[in-house]
N, C-alpha and C positions, 0 to 999 in steps of 0.2 A: 583296401578293396574299394572304397568309395572315392579314392583320389581321382580316378578318371571321370567320375560323375561330377565332382566339384569343378574340375577344369572345364568340362563340357558345359556346365551351368554358367560358369563365368563367361565363356565364349558366347553362349546364347544370350546372356544378359548384355554383354558388350554389343553384340550384333543387334539386339533389340533397341538399344539406345541409339545406335548409329542409324538404324532404320527409321526411328522416330525423327532424328535430325534430318535425314534425307527427305522424309515425308513432309516435314515442316518447310524445308527449302523449296520442294516442288510446289507446295501449296502457295508459297510466296511468289512463285513464278520465276525464280532465278535459274532453275535447271530445266532444260528442255531435252529430254531423252529422245533420241531418234528423230528430232525435227531439225530441218535445215534453218539456219538463221538467215533471215532476209537481209540482203545488202541494201543500204540506202540508195535511192535513185541517184544517177550521175548528174552533176551540175553542168550547166552550159559550158563552163570553163573546161571541165574534164572532157566533155564531148568534143569541143573544138580542138583541144590539145591532142586527143587521140586521132582526130582527122588530119592533124598537121596544119590547122588553120589558126590565124591570129585571133586573139580574144581580148577585148577590153570592154569594161562596163562601169557605169556609175553606180556605186553601191548606196551612197547617201549624199545628201546635200544639206548643209547647215547654214543658217543665216543668223547673224548676231541681231537679236531683237532690239538692242539699243543703238545699233548702227547698221541699217539695212544695206549699206554699201559694202559691208564686210561679210564674207561667207567662205565656205570651204566645200570642196567635193572630195568624196572618198572613192578612189578608183581601184579596180582589180584588173589584172592582166596576166597573160601567160608569157612564157619565154619566147614563143614564136613572134608575138607582137613586138617585144623589145628588139628581137633580131631584125625585124622589118624596119623599125625606127632607126636602128644603127645603120642599116644599109641605105636608108634615106637621108642620112647625114645628121641625125639628131644627137649623136655622141660627139661632144666637143673635145673631150680629153680622155685618155685611157682610164682615168680613175673615176669617171662618172658612174654612179650607181644606176640601177634600173629605175629607181624612183626619180632620180634627177632627169633621166632621159625621157621618161613618160611625162613628167611635169613640164619639160621644155616643149614637148609635142602639144600637151593640153593648153598651155599658154598660147601657142601659135594658133590653135583652133579657135580659142576665145578671141584673139586679135582679129582673125578673119571674120568672125561673126559680127564683131563691132564695126569693122570696116565696111562690110556688106550692108549693114543696117544704115550706117552713115551715108553711104553712096546712094542707097535707095531714097533716103530722106532728101538728099540734095537733088536727085533727079525729079522727085515729086515737086519740090519747091520751085525748081527752074521751069517745070512744065506749066506752071500756073494753076495747078490743081488745088493749091491752097487758096482759100478765100480769106482775104484780109478785110477787116472792118475797121473804119476810122470814124471816131465820134466827131462830128462837126459842130456840136452844140445845138441848143434849142430843140432837142429831140430828133435831130437829123443825123444821119450817118452816111458814110461813103463806103461802098463795097467795091473792091477791086481785085 
């Protein structure tokens, strides 16, 4: 006669312990009932890719503190950017990876920066804008 009561009591007890578990999880903030989970904002790369635009960015730059002439750049890019580089002739062989293609492009950009800087220095030097000072001795100097 009390079998149904015992079973019901067990179910109630089981439900109560489950409810306690659910309550503790909710209190911890891991369950959001009826709330929409916010999506993280899109990155510049995702936005560019969705628009069908090429994307490349410098993520970081490291310099060796013991040798300031040595450094590294970390780049990020999308497939559209690589496709444009391939179309522009930066792929030298069919086995080139995206990283090799982008590295080839980046080295070319760096070369152009160096050459432009050198050409500007030469132009300034040849224009006479540099003032040269020569010590003649006895506290005298020549400026030319």
